[in-house]
C-alpha positions as CSV (number, residue, x, y, z in Angstrom):
1,M,-13.2,-2.4,146.0
2,G,-16.5,-3.5,147.5
3,L,-20.0,-2.6,147.7
4,P,-20.8,1.1,148.7
5,N,-21.0,0.8,152.4
6,F,-23.9,3.5,153.7
7,G,-24.0,2.1,157.5
8,L,-26.8,0.8,157.3
9,V,-28.6,-1.9,160.0
10,S,-31.1,-4.1,159.1
11,E,-33.3,-5.2,162.2
12,E,-34.8,-8.4,161.0
13,K,-33.0,-11.6,162.0
14,P,-33.5,-15.3,160.5
15,C,-36.2,-17.0,162.9
16,S,-35.1,-20.5,164.1
17,V,-37.6,-23.2,165.6
18,P,-36.8,-26.4,167.2
19,N,-37.5,-29.6,165.5
20,P,-38.9,-32.8,166.6
21,S,-35.2,-33.9,166.6
22,G,-34.2,-31.4,168.6
23,M,-32.1,-29.5,166.1
24,A,-32.8,-26.0,165.1
25,V,-35.0,-25.2,161.6
26,T,-34.2,-21.7,160.2
27,R,-37.0,-19.7,159.1
28,L,-36.6,-17.5,156.0
29,T,-36.7,-13.9,157.0
30,S,-39.5,-11.7,154.9
31,L,-36.6,-10.2,153.0
32,D,-35.3,-13.7,152.1
33,G,-39.1,-15.0,151.3
34,S,-39.3,-11.8,148.7
35,F,-37.4,-13.4,146.2
36,L,-39.6,-16.4,146.3
37,R,-42.5,-14.3,145.7
38,V,-41.4,-12.3,142.9
39,E,-39.9,-15.2,140.8
40,T,-42.2,-16.4,137.9
41,Q,-41.6,-18.6,134.7
42,N,-39.9,-15.5,133.1
43,A,-38.0,-14.1,136.2
44,H,-35.9,-16.1,138.0
45,M,-33.9,-15.1,141.0
46,H,-31.2,-17.0,140.7
47,V,-27.6,-15.4,141.7
48,A,-24.7,-17.2,139.5
49,W,-20.9,-17.1,138.4
50,S,-19.5,-18.3,135.3
51,G,-15.8,-18.7,135.9
52,L,-12.8,-20.0,134.1
53,F,-10.0,-21.8,135.4
54,E,-6.3,-22.5,134.1
55,P,-4.9,-25.8,135.0
56,G,-1.9,-25.6,137.1
57,P,1.5,-27.4,135.6
58,G,1.9,-31.3,136.3
59,L,-1.6,-31.4,138.2
60,P,-4.5,-33.6,137.0
61,R,-7.4,-31.6,135.1
62,P,-10.3,-30.8,137.4
63,S,-12.7,-34.1,137.3
64,L,-16.5,-34.4,138.3
65,E,-15.4,-36.9,140.7
66,A,-12.7,-35.0,142.0
67,L,-14.7,-32.1,142.0
68,C,-18.1,-33.6,144.0
69,A,-15.4,-35.3,146.5
70,K,-14.2,-31.5,147.4
71,V,-17.3,-30.1,147.5
72,G,-19.2,-33.1,149.6
73,S,-16.3,-32.7,152.0
74,R,-16.9,-28.9,152.6
75,L,-20.7,-28.6,153.0
76,R,-19.9,-29.2,157.0
77,R,-19.4,-25.3,156.8
78,V,-22.6,-24.2,154.6
79,P,-25.5,-26.6,155.8
80,R,-27.5,-24.7,154.2
81,F,-26.7,-26.4,151.0
82,R,-27.9,-29.7,152.4
83,Q,-31.1,-28.4,152.9
84,R,-34.8,-27.6,151.3
85,L,-37.6,-25.7,151.9
86,A,-40.6,-26.7,154.0
87,Y,-43.9,-24.6,153.8
88,P,-46.2,-24.5,156.7
89,P,-50.0,-25.7,155.6
90,L,-51.8,-23.0,154.1
91,R,-48.6,-20.8,153.9
92,L,-49.1,-19.4,157.0
93,A,-45.6,-17.9,157.4
94,E,-42.4,-17.7,155.6
95,P,-40.8,-21.6,154.8
96,C,-38.1,-23.1,156.9
97,W,-34.8,-24.6,155.6
98,V,-35.2,-28.5,156.8
99,D,-32.7,-31.4,155.7
100,D,-33.2,-33.3,152.4
101,L,-33.6,-36.5,153.1
102,E,-32.9,-37.4,149.6
103,F,-29.7,-35.0,149.3
104,D,-27.2,-36.3,147.2
105,V,-24.3,-34.1,146.3
106,A,-23.9,-35.9,142.2
107,R,-27.2,-34.1,142.0
108,H,-26.0,-30.6,142.4
109,V,-22.5,-31.5,140.7
110,T,-22.7,-32.3,137.5
111,A,-20.5,-32.2,134.1
112,Q,-21.0,-31.3,130.5
113,G,-19.4,-32.7,127.6
114,A,-17.5,-35.8,126.7
115,S,-14.3,-37.0,128.6
116,G,-11.4,-35.9,126.2
117,V,-13.4,-34.1,123.9
118,P,-12.9,-30.0,124.0
119,T,-15.4,-28.0,124.5
120,S,-15.2,-24.7,122.0
121,S,-15.8,-21.0,123.6
122,T,-18.9,-20.8,121.7
123,E,-20.3,-24.1,122.7
124,F,-19.2,-22.6,126.3
125,A,-21.2,-19.6,126.0
126,E,-24.3,-21.7,124.8
127,F,-24.3,-24.1,127.7
128,T,-23.7,-21.2,129.9
129,D,-26.8,-19.2,128.4
130,A,-28.7,-22.5,128.8
131,V,-28.2,-23.3,132.2
132,L,-29.1,-19.6,133.4
133,S,-32.4,-19.9,131.4
134,E,-33.7,-22.4,133.9
135,P,-34.9,-22.1,137.2
136,L,-33.7,-24.1,140.1
137,D,-35.7,-27.1,141.3
138,R,-37.6,-26.0,144.2
139,A,-38.1,-29.3,145.8
140,R,-34.3,-29.4,146.2
141,P,-31.8,-27.7,148.0
142,L,-31.7,-24.5,145.9
143,W,-28.1,-24.6,144.2
144,H,-26.1,-26.2,141.5
145,L,-22.3,-26.4,140.1
146,Y,-21.7,-27.4,136.6
147,L,-18.1,-28.3,135.4
148,V,-17.2,-27.9,131.4
149,P,-13.8,-30.1,132.2
150,L,-12.1,-29.2,128.9
151,L,-12.5,-26.3,126.8
152,E,-10.4,-25.4,123.8
153,D,-7.9,-23.2,124.7
154,G,-7.0,-25.7,127.9
155,R,-8.9,-24.0,130.8
156,A,-12.0,-25.9,132.9
157,G,-14.9,-23.8,133.0
158,V,-17.4,-23.8,136.2
159,I,-21.1,-21.8,136.5
160,F,-22.3,-22.2,139.9
161,K,-25.7,-21.3,140.3
162,M,-27.6,-20.4,143.8
163,H,-31.3,-18.7,144.3
164,H,-31.1,-15.5,145.7
165,A,-33.4,-16.3,148.8
166,L,-30.3,-18.5,149.7
167,V,-27.6,-16.1,149.5
168,D,-27.0,-12.4,148.6
169,G,-23.8,-11.4,146.4
170,K,-21.5,-11.1,149.2
171,S,-22.1,-14.4,150.6
172,A,-22.0,-15.9,147.2
173,V,-18.8,-14.7,147.0
174,E,-17.4,-15.6,150.2
175,L,-19.3,-19.2,150.1
176,A,-16.6,-19.4,146.8
177,L,-13.9,-18.9,148.9
178,L,-14.9,-21.9,151.0
179,L,-15.3,-24.3,148.0
180,F,-12.7,-23.1,146.4
181,D,-8.5,-23.0,147.9
182,L,-5.9,-20.0,148.5
183,E,-3.0,-22.4,147.1
184,P,-3.1,-24.8,144.4
185,D,-2.0,-27.8,146.3
186,A,-4.3,-27.7,149.0
187,A,-4.5,-31.0,151.0
188,P,-8.1,-32.6,150.8
189,E,-10.5,-32.7,153.8
190,P,-12.3,-36.1,154.9
191,E,-16.3,-36.5,154.6
192,D,-18.0,-35.2,157.7
193,G,-20.6,-38.3,158.2
194,W,-23.7,-36.0,157.9
195,R,-27.0,-37.5,158.6
196,P,-29.9,-35.3,157.6
197,A,-32.2,-34.9,160.4
198,R,-35.9,-36.3,160.3
199,P,-37.8,-32.7,159.2
200,P,-41.1,-31.4,161.3
201,S,-44.2,-32.4,160.5
202,A,-46.9,-30.6,158.8
203,A,-48.8,-29.6,162.1
204,R,-45.6,-28.8,163.8
205,L,-44.8,-26.7,160.9
206,A,-48.3,-25.3,161.3
207,L,-47.8,-24.4,165.2
208,D,-44.2,-22.9,164.5
209,A,-45.6,-20.8,162.0
210,M,-48.3,-19.3,164.2
211,A,-45.8,-18.8,166.9
212,S,-44.0,-17.0,164.5
213,N,-46.5,-14.5,163.4
214,A,-47.6,-13.7,166.9
215,A,-43.8,-13.1,167.9
216,E,-43.6,-11.0,165.1
217,P,-45.0,-7.5,166.3
218,L,-42.5,-8.2,169.6
219,R,-39.5,-8.4,167.4
220,A,-40.6,-5.3,165.3
221,A,-41.1,-3.7,168.7
222,R,-37.5,-4.8,170.2
223,G,-36.0,-3.5,166.7
224,I,-37.6,0.1,167.3
225,A,-36.8,0.0,170.8
226,R,-33.3,-0.4,170.2
227,L,-33.2,2.2,167.4
228,A,-35.2,4.4,169.8
229,A,-32.4,4.3,172.1
230,S,-29.5,4.6,169.5
231,K,-27.8,7.7,169.7
232,H,-25.9,7.1,166.8
233,E,-29.4,6.3,164.8
234,G,-30.6,9.6,165.8
235,G,-33.5,7.6,167.9
236,L,-36.8,6.8,167.1
237,T,-37.5,10.3,165.5
238,G,-34.8,9.8,163.0
239,T,-35.6,6.6,162.3
240,L,-39.2,7.4,161.3
241,R,-37.7,10.6,159.7
242,R,-35.4,8.4,157.3
243,A,-37.8,5.8,156.9
244,A,-40.8,8.6,155.6
245,L,-37.4,9.8,153.2
246,A,-37.0,6.5,151.3
247,F,-40.4,5.4,151.1
248,E,-41.4,9.3,149.2
249,Q,-37.8,9.4,147.4
250,D,-37.5,6.1,146.8
251,L,-40.2,3.7,146.4
252,M,-42.9,6.5,145.5
253,R,-41.3,8.2,143.1
254,S,-41.6,6.6,139.4
255,A,-38.3,5.7,137.2
256,P,-37.8,7.5,134.1
257,P,-39.3,5.4,131.0
258,S,-36.5,3.3,129.2
259,Y,-35.7,1.0,126.7
260,L,-34.5,-2.0,129.2
261,N,-38.2,-2.0,130.7
262,T,-40.1,-4.3,128.9
263,A,-41.6,-7.4,129.0
264,I,-39.0,-10.6,129.1
265,G,-39.0,-14.1,128.2
266,P,-37.4,-16.8,130.1
267,R,-34.3,-17.0,128.0
268,R,-31.1,-15.4,129.1
269,T,-27.6,-14.5,127.6
270,L,-24.3,-13.2,129.6
271,A,-22.2,-11.1,128.0
272,R,-18.2,-10.7,129.4
273,H,-16.2,-7.7,129.5
274,R,-12.9,-7.8,131.7
275,A,-11.5,-4.1,132.3
276,R,-7.9,-3.4,133.8
277,M,-8.1,-2.7,137.7
278,G,-5.1,0.0,136.6
279,D,-7.2,2.2,134.1
280,L,-10.1,2.3,136.4
281,L,-7.6,3.1,139.3
282,E,-6.1,6.2,136.9
283,A,-9.4,7.4,136.2
284,K,-10.4,7.3,140.0
285,R,-6.9,9.1,140.9
286,R,-7.4,11.7,138.0
287,S,-11.0,12.6,139.1
288,G,-10.6,12.3,143.1
289,V,-13.7,9.9,142.9
290,T,-14.4,6.5,144.4
291,L,-13.5,3.2,142.3
292,N,-17.2,2.9,142.5
293,D,-18.1,6.2,140.5
294,V,-15.9,5.4,137.9
295,C,-17.2,1.9,137.3
296,L,-20.7,3.8,137.1
297,A,-19.6,6.0,134.7
298,A,-18.4,3.9,132.4
299,L,-21.6,2.0,132.7
300,A,-23.4,5.5,132.0
301,G,-21.3,6.2,129.0
302,A,-22.0,2.5,127.6
303,L,-25.7,2.5,128.3
304,R,-25.7,5.8,126.4
305,R,-23.9,4.8,123.5
306,L,-26.2,1.6,123.4
307,A,-29.3,3.8,123.3
308,A,-28.1,5.4,120.1
309,V,-27.2,1.7,118.6
310,R,-30.5,0.8,119.2
311,G,-31.9,4.4,117.9
312,E,-33.4,5.4,121.0
313,Q,-33.3,8.7,122.7
314,P,-30.9,8.9,125.8
315,R,-32.8,9.1,129.0
316,P,-31.6,9.0,132.6
317,L,-31.5,5.6,134.4
318,R,-32.6,5.3,137.7
319,V,-30.1,2.3,139.1
320,M,-31.1,0.1,142.0
321,V,-27.4,-0.6,144.1
322,P,-27.6,-3.6,146.3
323,V,-25.8,-2.6,149.9
324,S,-24.1,-5.0,152.1
325,V,-24.9,-4.7,155.6
326,R,-23.1,-8.0,156.8
327,D,-20.8,-7.5,159.6
328,D,-18.0,-9.9,160.2
329,M,-19.9,-11.6,162.5
330,E,-21.7,-13.0,160.0
331,R,-19.5,-13.5,157.2
332,Q,-20.3,-17.1,156.9
333,A,-24.2,-16.4,157.2
334,L,-26.4,-17.1,154.6
335,G,-29.7,-15.5,153.3
336,N,-29.6,-11.8,152.7
337,R,-28.6,-9.1,155.0
338,I,-28.5,-6.3,152.2
339,S,-30.3,-2.8,151.5
340,F,-30.6,-0.7,148.6
341,A,-29.3,2.5,147.1
342,F,-31.0,4.2,144.2
343,I,-28.7,6.1,142.0
344,E,-29.5,7.8,138.7
345,L,-27.1,8.1,136.1
346,P,-27.1,11.2,134.0
347,L,-27.6,9.3,130.3
348,T,-28.3,12.6,128.5
349,V,-25.5,13.9,129.5
350,R,-22.7,13.9,126.5
351,S,-19.2,14.7,128.3
352,P,-17.6,11.6,130.1
353,R,-16.5,14.5,133.0
354,E,-19.3,16.0,133.8
355,R,-21.3,12.5,134.0
356,L,-18.6,11.4,136.5
357,R,-19.3,14.6,138.3
358,L,-22.8,14.1,138.5
359,I,-23.0,10.8,139.7
360,N,-20.2,11.4,142.3
361,H,-22.6,14.1,143.6
362,A,-25.5,11.7,143.6
363,T,-24.0,8.7,145.6
364,A,-22.6,11.6,148.1
365,S,-25.9,13.2,148.4
366,F,-27.2,9.5,148.9
367,K,-24.9,8.8,151.6
368,S,-25.5,11.9,153.5
369,S,-29.6,12.1,153.2
370,G,-30.4,9.4,155.5
371,R,-32.1,7.4,152.9
372,P,-30.1,4.1,153.1
373,A,-31.2,3.7,156.6
374,G,-34.5,4.4,155.9
375,T,-34.7,2.1,153.0
376,G,-33.1,-0.5,155.6
377,T,-35.8,0.3,158.4
378,L,-38.3,-0.2,155.4
379,L,-37.2,-3.9,154.7
380,G,-37.3,-4.7,158.3
381,A,-41.0,-3.9,158.5
382,L,-41.9,-6.5,155.9
383,G,-42.4,-9.0,158.4
384,L,-45.2,-7.1,159.9
385,L,-47.4,-7.2,156.8
386,P,-50.2,-10.0,156.2
387,D,-49.0,-12.6,153.8
388,P,-50.7,-11.2,150.4
389,L,-49.7,-7.6,151.0
390,K,-45.8,-9.2,151.5
391,G,-46.5,-10.1,148.2
392,R,-47.7,-6.6,146.7
393,A,-44.9,-5.2,148.9
394,A,-42.1,-7.4,147.0
395,Q,-43.4,-6.9,143.4
396,L,-43.8,-3.0,143.6
397,A,-39.9,-3.0,145.0
398,S,-38.5,-5.0,142.4
399,S,-40.7,-3.5,139.4
400,A,-39.8,-1.1,136.8
401,R,-41.9,1.9,138.3
402,V,-39.1,1.9,141.3
403,F,-35.8,1.3,139.2
404,N,-34.9,0.6,135.6
405,L,-31.6,-1.4,136.0
406,T,-29.4,-2.9,139.2
407,I,-26.0,-3.1,139.0
408,S,-24.4,-5.2,142.0
409,N,-20.5,-4.1,143.1
410,I,-19.6,-7.4,144.4
411,P,-15.8,-7.5,146.2
412,G,-13.2,-10.3,145.3
413,P,-9.8,-11.3,146.7
414,R,-6.6,-9.5,145.3
415,S,-4.5,-13.1,145.8
416,P,-5.3,-16.0,143.5
417,L,-8.1,-18.4,144.0
418,Y,-7.8,-22.4,142.8
419,M,-10.1,-25.4,142.6
420,L,-8.5,-28.9,142.7
421,G,-5.1,-27.0,141.7
422,A,-6.3,-24.8,138.8
423,E,-6.1,-21.0,139.0
424,L,-9.3,-19.0,138.7
425,S,-8.3,-16.4,135.8
426,E,-11.8,-14.9,135.1
427,A,-14.9,-14.9,136.9
428,Y,-18.3,-13.0,135.5
429,P,-21.3,-12.8,138.0
430,V,-24.7,-12.9,137.3
431,V,-27.3,-10.7,138.7
432,P,-31.3,-11.8,138.6
433,L,-33.6,-9.9,135.9
434,G,-37.0,-8.9,137.4
435,A,-39.8,-8.6,135.3
436,E,-39.6,-6.2,133.1
437,H,-35.8,-5.4,133.1
438,A,-34.1,-6.4,130.2
439,L,-30.8,-6.1,131.8
440,S,-28.5,-6.6,134.6
441,V,-25.1,-5.7,135.6
442,G,-22.5,-7.2,138.2
443,M,-19.4,-6.3,138.9
444,F,-16.5,-8.7,140.3
445,S,-13.4,-7.3,141.3
446,Y,-10.7,-10.0,141.4
447,R,-6.9,-9.4,141.2
448,D,-5.9,-7.0,138.8
449,D,-8.9,-7.0,136.9
450,M,-13.2,-5.8,137.0
451,F,-14.9,-8.2,135.5
452,F,-18.6,-7.5,134.3
453,G,-21.4,-9.5,133.9
454,L,-24.1,-8.1,131.6
455,Y,-26.8,-10.4,131.9
456,A,-30.0,-10.1,129.3
457,D,-32.7,-11.4,128.2
458,P,-31.4,-12.0,124.2
459,E,-35.0,-11.5,122.9
460,T,-35.8,-8.2,123.9
461,L,-32.2,-6.7,124.2
462,P,-30.3,-8.5,121.0
463,E,-27.4,-5.5,121.2
464,V,-26.1,-6.9,124.8
465,G,-23.2,-8.1,122.8
466,E,-22.2,-4.6,122.0
467,L,-22.0,-3.2,125.6
468,P,-18.4,-5.0,126.4
469,G,-16.7,-2.8,123.6
470,L,-18.8,0.1,124.6
471,I,-17.5,0.0,128.5
472,N,-14.1,-0.8,126.9
473,A,-14.1,2.5,125.2
474,E,-16.0,4.8,128.3
475,V,-12.9,3.1,130.7
476,L,-10.2,4.2,128.4
477,A,-11.9,8.0,128.2
478,L,-12.3,8.2,132.1
479,S,-8.9,7.1,132.2
480,R,-7.5,9.8,130.2
481,L,-9.4,12.9,131.9
482,G,-7.1,15.9,132.5
483,D,-5.1,15.3,129.5
484,K,-6.4,17.6,127.6
485,R,-7.5,20.1,130.5
486,R,-3.5,20.2,131.6
487,A,-2.7,20.8,127.7
488,R,-5.2,23.7,127.4
489,G,-3.8,24.9,130.8
490,H,-0.6,25.2,130.0
491,A,-1.5,27.3,126.6
492,S,-3.9,29.5,128.9
493,A,-0.8,30.1,131.2
494,R,1.0,31.5,128.4
495,R,-1.6,33.7,127.4
496,A,-3.3,34.2,130.7
497,P,-1.4,33.6,133.6
498,A,-4.4,34.7,135.7
499,L,-6.7,32.2,134.2
500,R,-4.9,29.2,135.2
501,A,-7.0,28.4,138.5
502,V,-9.3,25.4,138.0
503,A,-12.6,24.4,140.6
504,S,-11.5,22.2,142.8
505,P,-13.1,18.5,142.2
506,P,-15.9,17.1,144.4
507,P,-15.2,15.5,147.6
508,P,-14.7,12.1,147.1
509,C,-17.6,9.9,148.3
510,S,-16.1,6.9,150.8
C-alpha cells in the first residue's frame, strides 16, 4: 500500500550551480522553499518517525557509539545530510545547499537516558513529545536522530526528525531504508573520508541567485512547451484547463469550519494506533474499494466520534493528501516531489458503509477530474512568482481556509528492518502541523500492520488520546460490513426471492 498515485508530473527540478571548488551547489526548488516560508515558532515544518526496536538474541544492544558509527559510514549515500542552508544576500532567490564546514555526526545522533537505566513507556512518550515540540536549527544540517537505548520492556526507542524542505514523506521512508538493514547481521561499512567543500562567497551566491532568477521564465517556458507537445497531458489547452480547475475547486474553495482549525501553540504530542492489516484488507475485500479508501473511512468515523466527545456538531472535513510524483529514477533523490489531492470526509453521515461509499466516490472523482495534474502545474509555477508573493502563496495553500486536515499515507516494506541487529517492531510517522491546524495524521504500512501517527497540539486538542480507540472501533466495524446484509438477504430470500438482488458496489479507485 502506498500514497494514492494520480499520475502527476511536476516540471520544477532543483537548480544546480557550480561553487568555486568546482562542485555542484543545489538550490532549493520553490516547493522546498515554501516549507521554510510557512514555518513559524508555533508551526514547525519537520517530518519525523518514532520507532521501537527489539534487540536480537545474542547481539549487543544498540548503543550511541555504534549508531553514530553506522550513520556516519552511510552518509555518503545521502550527502544532503552533511549540508546546511546558505542564503544569497537580500534573499534574492531560494537558498542553496552547501557543505557544513563544522559537520559532526555526533551533533545529529544523540542519546537520552542513563546507561543501563530503563526508560518507562510514559517517559519515552514524554521525551518524544518534547523533541517534536522543538524546531530544527537552521544553521546546521536539518535533521536529528535520537536514541533511547533501553526501555522498560527491553526494546530500544528511536526518534528521527528531518525538515520538510529536505525530504518529503516517501523519500524519508527510503532514507530510513538506507540507514537500516534488511538483515540483523549486516556487515559494517567503512568511513568514506569525506571532506567538506568550501562554500561559495556571498558575492558568488548573489550572482548565482540573479542568474537563477533570470533563467526561471525559460525553465517554465520549457516545461509548458513539453506539456503542449505531450499527447498524454492533452497539450497546452488541457494543461491550462486542469490548472484552472484545480485553482477554482481546490485553492479558491473555502474549507468547512471545524473544531480542528484554530490557533495553535508550539507544544506537540504524538498519539499512536497500530491496526492489523488483516482487518483493513477484510474491509477492502468486502466493500470492493481501495485500502486507502478504507483508512480514510476509518479516520472519518473516528473524527465523527471525536466531535461527539468534544460536544461538537459533526461537519464535513476537507483533507489534503500529499501525492508522491517520485519516479524510479528519483527514488534516492531528496527534496519534495509531491502534489496534493483534496478529498471530503463526510462526518455528517452516520452509516460506516455510506461513509466508505462516499469516500470511494470522492477519490475516484478527484482522479478522473484532472485536478491532481492541475495542482502539479500550479506548484511548478511557484518559481515564476516574485519572492514576496511566493510567501503569500505558500501561506494561502497551507492555511485552514483551504483544508482542515492533512492525512499522509506512506508505504513501507513487508519484510522486517533492522538497526544494529535490533528488529523494527513499530514505527509511527509524524506529519507537520500548519498554522491553525490542531491535528495531522500519518499512516505507515509495515509488515502486517498499519501504524497511525496522530500528531496534535495537546492544548488545542486534548482529546487526541481518544483517537486510537475510536479508530480501532471504526476499523472493526468496516471489517464486518456485509454480515448483517447477508443475514437480511437470507431472510428476504425466504420471504420474497425476487427482492434478493442488491446494487453493485461502486468501481474501485486504483
